[in-house]
C-alpha positions as CSV (number, residue, x, y, z in Angstrom):
1,M,29.0,49.2,10.2
2,S,26.5,47.0,8.3
3,T,27.6,45.2,5.1
4,R,25.6,46.5,2.1
5,F,25.3,44.1,-0.9
6,N,22.7,46.2,-2.7
7,F,24.8,46.7,-5.8
8,A,27.2,43.7,-5.6
9,S,25.0,41.6,-7.9
10,D,21.4,41.2,-8.9
11,N,21.8,37.8,-7.2
12,T,22.0,39.5,-3.8
13,S,18.4,40.8,-4.0
14,G,15.5,38.8,-2.5
15,L,12.6,37.1,-4.2
16,C,10.1,39.5,-5.7
17,P,6.7,39.5,-4.0
18,E,5.0,37.7,-6.8
19,A,7.4,34.8,-6.7
20,L,7.2,34.6,-3.0
21,N,3.4,34.6,-3.0
22,A,3.4,31.9,-5.8
23,L,5.6,29.7,-3.6
24,A,3.1,30.0,-0.7
25,E,0.2,29.3,-3.0
26,A,1.9,26.2,-4.5
27,N,2.5,24.9,-1.0
28,S,-1.0,23.5,-0.6
29,G,-2.1,19.9,-0.7
30,Y,-0.6,17.3,-3.0
31,C,0.2,17.2,-6.7
32,A,2.2,15.2,-9.2
33,S,6.0,15.3,-8.9
34,Y,8.9,15.7,-11.4
35,G,7.2,18.3,-13.5
36,D,4.0,16.4,-14.2
37,D,1.9,18.9,-12.4
38,E,-0.5,21.4,-14.0
39,G,1.4,24.4,-12.6
40,T,4.6,23.4,-14.5
41,A,2.6,22.9,-17.7
42,R,1.0,26.3,-17.2
43,A,4.4,28.0,-16.7
44,A,5.8,26.4,-19.9
45,D,2.7,27.5,-21.8
46,L,3.2,31.1,-20.6
47,I,6.7,31.0,-21.9
48,R,5.4,29.8,-25.2
49,E,3.0,32.7,-25.2
50,V,5.7,35.2,-24.4
51,F,7.9,33.9,-27.2
52,E,5.0,33.5,-29.6
53,T,6.0,30.0,-30.7
54,D,5.9,26.3,-29.8
55,C,9.1,25.4,-28.0
56,D,10.4,22.9,-25.5
57,V,10.8,24.3,-22.0
58,Y,12.9,22.8,-19.1
59,F,13.4,24.3,-15.6
60,V,16.8,23.8,-13.9
61,F,18.2,25.2,-10.7
62,N,20.8,27.7,-11.9
63,G,22.4,29.4,-14.9
64,T,25.5,27.2,-14.9
65,A,23.4,24.1,-15.3
66,A,21.3,25.7,-17.9
67,N,24.2,26.8,-20.1
68,A,26.2,23.6,-19.6
69,L,23.4,21.2,-20.3
70,A,22.1,23.2,-23.2
71,L,25.5,23.3,-24.8
72,A,26.0,19.6,-24.2
73,S,22.8,18.9,-26.0
74,L,24.2,20.7,-29.1
75,C,27.6,19.1,-29.1
76,H,29.6,15.9,-29.2
77,S,32.8,15.6,-27.2
78,Y,34.9,16.2,-30.3
79,H,33.1,19.5,-31.1
80,S,33.8,23.0,-29.9
81,V,31.8,26.1,-28.8
82,V,32.9,29.5,-30.0
83,C,32.2,32.4,-27.6
84,H,33.5,35.8,-26.5
85,E,36.6,35.7,-24.3
86,T,34.7,37.5,-21.5
87,S,31.6,35.2,-21.7
88,H,30.3,33.6,-18.5
89,I,30.7,30.1,-19.9
90,E,34.4,30.8,-20.2
91,T,35.2,32.9,-17.1
92,D,32.8,31.8,-14.4
93,E,31.4,28.3,-14.8
94,C,34.4,26.2,-13.6
95,G,34.6,24.1,-16.7
96,A,30.9,23.0,-16.4
97,P,30.2,23.2,-20.2
98,E,33.3,21.0,-20.9
99,F,32.4,18.6,-18.1
100,F,28.8,18.0,-19.1
101,S,29.6,17.6,-22.7
102,N,32.4,15.1,-22.0
103,G,35.2,17.4,-23.2
104,T,33.8,19.8,-25.8
105,K,36.4,22.6,-26.2
106,I,35.7,26.3,-25.7
107,L,37.2,28.5,-28.4
108,L,37.6,32.2,-27.6
109,T,37.2,35.2,-29.9
110,S,36.9,38.9,-29.3
111,G,34.8,42.0,-30.0
112,P,33.9,45.3,-28.4
113,D,31.6,45.6,-25.4
114,G,31.7,41.8,-24.9
115,K,30.0,41.2,-28.2
116,L,31.1,38.8,-30.9
117,D,32.6,40.4,-33.9
118,C,31.5,38.6,-37.0
119,A,34.9,38.9,-38.8
120,S,36.8,37.5,-35.7
121,L,34.1,34.9,-35.3
122,E,34.5,33.6,-38.8
123,R,38.2,33.5,-38.6
124,M,37.9,31.3,-35.5
125,I,35.3,29.0,-37.2
126,L,37.6,28.6,-40.2
127,R,40.9,28.6,-38.3
128,R,41.3,24.9,-38.9
129,T,39.1,22.3,-40.6
130,D,41.3,19.2,-40.3
131,I,40.4,16.1,-38.3
132,H,43.0,16.9,-35.6
133,Y,41.1,20.0,-34.4
134,P,37.8,20.1,-32.4
135,K,35.1,20.9,-35.0
136,P,33.2,24.1,-34.3
137,R,29.6,23.2,-33.7
138,V,28.0,26.0,-31.6
139,V,28.2,29.8,-31.3
140,S,27.3,31.1,-27.9
141,L,26.4,34.7,-27.3
142,T,25.5,36.5,-24.1
143,Q,22.5,38.9,-23.9
144,P,23.3,41.3,-22.2
145,T,27.0,40.8,-22.3
146,E,29.2,40.5,-19.2
147,L,30.3,44.1,-19.9
148,G,26.7,45.3,-20.0
149,G,26.4,45.6,-23.8
150,L,23.3,44.7,-25.8
151,Y,23.1,42.9,-29.1
152,T,20.6,44.5,-31.5
153,T,18.3,42.2,-33.4
154,E,20.4,43.0,-36.5
155,E,23.6,41.9,-34.8
156,I,22.0,38.7,-33.6
157,R,20.8,37.9,-37.1
158,A,24.3,38.5,-38.5
159,V,25.9,36.1,-35.9
160,A,23.2,33.5,-36.5
161,H,23.4,33.8,-40.3
162,L,27.2,33.4,-40.2
163,A,26.8,30.4,-37.8
164,A,24.2,28.7,-40.0
165,S,26.3,29.2,-43.1
166,H,29.0,27.1,-41.5
167,G,26.5,24.5,-40.0
168,L,26.7,25.8,-36.4
169,R,23.9,26.2,-33.9
170,V,23.3,29.3,-31.8
171,H,23.0,29.3,-28.0
172,M,22.1,32.4,-26.1
173,D,23.1,32.9,-22.4
174,G,20.2,35.0,-21.2
175,A,20.9,35.3,-17.5
176,R,19.7,38.9,-17.7
177,F,17.6,38.4,-20.8
178,P,14.6,40.3,-19.2
179,N,16.8,43.4,-18.8
180,A,17.7,43.2,-22.5
181,V,14.0,43.0,-23.6
182,A,13.0,45.8,-21.3
183,A,15.9,48.0,-22.4
184,M,15.4,47.5,-26.1
185,G,11.6,47.5,-26.4
186,V,11.6,44.6,-28.8
187,T,9.7,41.3,-28.4
188,P,11.4,38.2,-26.9
189,A,10.7,36.4,-30.2
190,D,12.5,39.1,-32.2
191,L,15.6,38.8,-30.0
192,T,15.7,35.0,-30.2
193,W,14.2,32.5,-32.6
194,R,13.2,35.1,-35.3
195,A,16.8,36.2,-35.3
196,G,18.1,32.7,-35.6
197,V,18.8,31.6,-32.0
198,N,18.2,27.9,-31.4
199,V,18.4,27.6,-27.6
200,L,18.0,30.3,-25.0
201,C,18.9,30.0,-21.3
202,F,16.2,32.4,-19.9
203,G,17.3,33.8,-16.6
204,G,14.8,34.0,-13.8
205,I,16.9,34.1,-10.6
206,K,18.4,37.5,-11.2
207,S,14.9,38.8,-11.9
208,G,13.5,37.8,-8.5
209,I,12.5,34.2,-9.2
210,S,13.6,31.5,-6.8
211,L,16.2,28.9,-7.8
212,S,15.0,28.4,-11.3
213,E,16.2,29.1,-14.8
214,A,14.4,28.1,-18.0
215,V,16.1,26.3,-20.9
216,I,14.1,27.0,-24.1
217,F,14.6,25.0,-27.3
218,F,13.1,26.8,-30.2
219,N,14.1,23.8,-32.4
220,P,12.4,20.9,-30.4
221,E,14.4,18.3,-32.2
222,L,17.6,19.7,-30.5
223,A,16.0,18.8,-27.1
224,A,16.0,15.1,-27.8
225,E,16.4,13.3,-24.4
226,F,17.2,16.6,-22.7
227,S,15.1,15.5,-19.7
228,Y,17.6,12.6,-19.2
229,R,20.5,15.1,-19.1
230,C,18.6,17.1,-16.4
231,K,18.0,14.0,-14.4
232,Q,21.6,12.7,-14.7
233,A,23.0,16.1,-13.7
234,G,20.8,16.4,-10.6
235,Q,18.7,19.1,-12.2
236,L,15.3,17.4,-12.2
237,A,13.3,18.9,-9.3
238,S,11.2,16.3,-7.6
239,K,8.8,19.1,-6.3
240,M,8.9,20.9,-9.6
241,R,5.9,23.0,-8.8
242,F,8.1,25.2,-6.5
243,S,10.5,25.8,-9.5
244,S,7.7,26.6,-11.9
245,A,5.1,28.5,-9.8
246,P,7.2,31.7,-9.6
247,W,7.6,31.7,-13.4
248,A,3.8,31.4,-13.9
249,A,3.3,34.3,-11.5
250,C,5.9,36.6,-13.0
251,L,5.1,36.0,-16.6
252,Q,1.6,37.2,-16.3
253,D,0.6,40.8,-17.0
254,G,4.2,41.8,-17.9
255,I,5.4,41.6,-14.3
256,W,8.8,40.2,-15.3
257,L,9.4,43.2,-17.6
258,R,8.3,45.7,-15.0
259,H,10.9,44.3,-12.6
260,A,13.5,44.4,-15.3
261,E,12.7,48.0,-16.2
262,N,13.0,48.9,-12.5
263,A,16.6,47.6,-12.5
264,N,17.4,49.3,-15.8
265,R,15.9,52.6,-14.8
266,H,17.8,52.7,-11.5
267,A,21.0,51.8,-13.3
268,R,20.5,54.9,-15.4
269,L,19.8,57.0,-12.3
270,L,22.8,55.6,-10.5
271,A,25.1,56.6,-13.4
272,E,23.5,60.0,-13.5
273,K,24.2,60.6,-9.8
274,L,27.5,58.8,-9.4
275,G,29.2,60.0,-12.5
276,P,29.7,63.6,-11.3
277,V,31.3,62.5,-8.0
278,P,35.0,63.6,-7.9
279,G,37.1,60.4,-8.3
280,V,34.5,58.5,-10.3
281,N,34.8,57.9,-14.0
282,L,32.1,56.0,-15.8
283,V,33.8,53.8,-18.3
284,R,30.8,52.4,-20.3
285,P,27.4,53.7,-21.3
286,V,24.5,52.1,-19.3
287,E,22.6,49.8,-21.7
288,A,20.8,47.6,-19.2
289,N,21.2,47.3,-15.4
290,A,24.9,47.5,-15.0
291,V,27.1,50.5,-14.2
292,F,30.9,50.3,-14.7
293,A,33.1,52.9,-13.1
294,D,36.8,53.5,-12.4
295,L,37.0,54.7,-8.8
296,S,39.9,56.6,-7.3
297,P,41.5,54.9,-4.2
298,E,39.8,57.5,-2.0
299,V,36.3,56.8,-3.3
300,D,36.9,53.1,-3.3
301,A,38.0,53.3,0.4
302,R,35.1,55.5,1.4
303,L,32.6,53.1,-0.1
304,K,34.2,50.0,1.4
305,N,34.6,51.6,4.8
306,A,30.9,52.4,4.7
307,G,30.1,48.7,4.1
308,W,29.4,48.7,0.4
309,R,30.4,45.6,-1.5
310,Y,30.8,45.4,-5.3
311,Y,33.0,43.6,-7.8
312,Q,36.2,44.8,-9.4
313,F,35.3,43.5,-12.8
314,I,36.9,42.6,-16.1
315,G,39.4,45.3,-16.9
316,G,39.5,46.5,-13.3
317,A,36.4,48.8,-13.2
318,A,34.0,48.6,-10.3
319,R,30.7,47.0,-11.4
320,F,27.4,48.1,-9.8
321,L,24.3,46.1,-10.6
322,C,20.7,47.2,-10.0
323,S,17.9,44.7,-9.5
324,W,14.1,44.6,-9.3
325,Q,14.6,45.6,-5.6
326,T,16.8,48.7,-6.1
327,T,15.3,51.9,-4.8
328,G,16.2,55.6,-5.2
329,S,17.2,55.7,-1.5
330,D,19.7,52.9,-2.1
331,I,21.3,55.1,-4.8
332,D,21.3,58.2,-2.8
333,Q,23.0,56.5,0.1
334,L,25.7,55.0,-2.1
335,V,26.4,58.4,-3.8
336,A,26.5,60.2,-0.4
337,D,29.0,57.7,0.9
338,A,31.1,58.1,-2.3
339,R,31.2,61.8,-1.8
340,G,32.2,61.4,1.9
């Protein structure tokens, strides 16, 4: 029996061919180090083109560093970050945001589908205003959410407007941001800075790019000395061209969106084929590249005995994630094994 990680996470997929080829092409001769090379400048310029604005761009090694350092740049140690109780910065980053901000507190609120509810958000912001309480400074939202939900542009504007009215900045955890853009058919600009987002952590690794996420400051003044934070945190790549080259390759000609749409399309197909299997109950609509299902003990055992690996996620449902690499044959095999 071989172990099958096809749907355990989009992290389990390989590098997309464009990223892999870009690494090979970058591995030629000599060039400046620490991001002073032409390739890194080109990648940053392509991000500015994609987002239709001048912005500051930094490449780091992973999403935890991206989120933690971005939040640290927006806060002092006596501040707090308000986020959804299921958000990645709360549940899966081992206290990194608090660590890199020297103690900034994470305040939790709720809302359906993993999305912030403005009424609950405002109650948390106004819960206390005395000097004995960590002052709310940032609202962090996740797009798509950990439960696979998508914020509409109107919902982002509402959160951002509420945050701004109380003097808070807006951070977006976009580990799967390409999937959101592909699913919604709106521009990256409309989903971020035009809606009031100040900083985006733009996910590349889950989209097939190697060991690199982009931190994008739409308000450049918020990025003051961010390069020093990256250096201190061990996130300044000496051979930066290998971090940036895959970005430059994938941002051209809409390649990044085509890979995201492949993941989204196959998630819809997986739900369509897995849903009717006896013992399977889909618990959420498919909005991006995630499928959530309650599995009977029999179906769960059949899949695991066949070598499939997947996460029992928040609330107990099984989560299946599709990636740029997912194929129809992957889905057919999973469904066949679920049927037994």
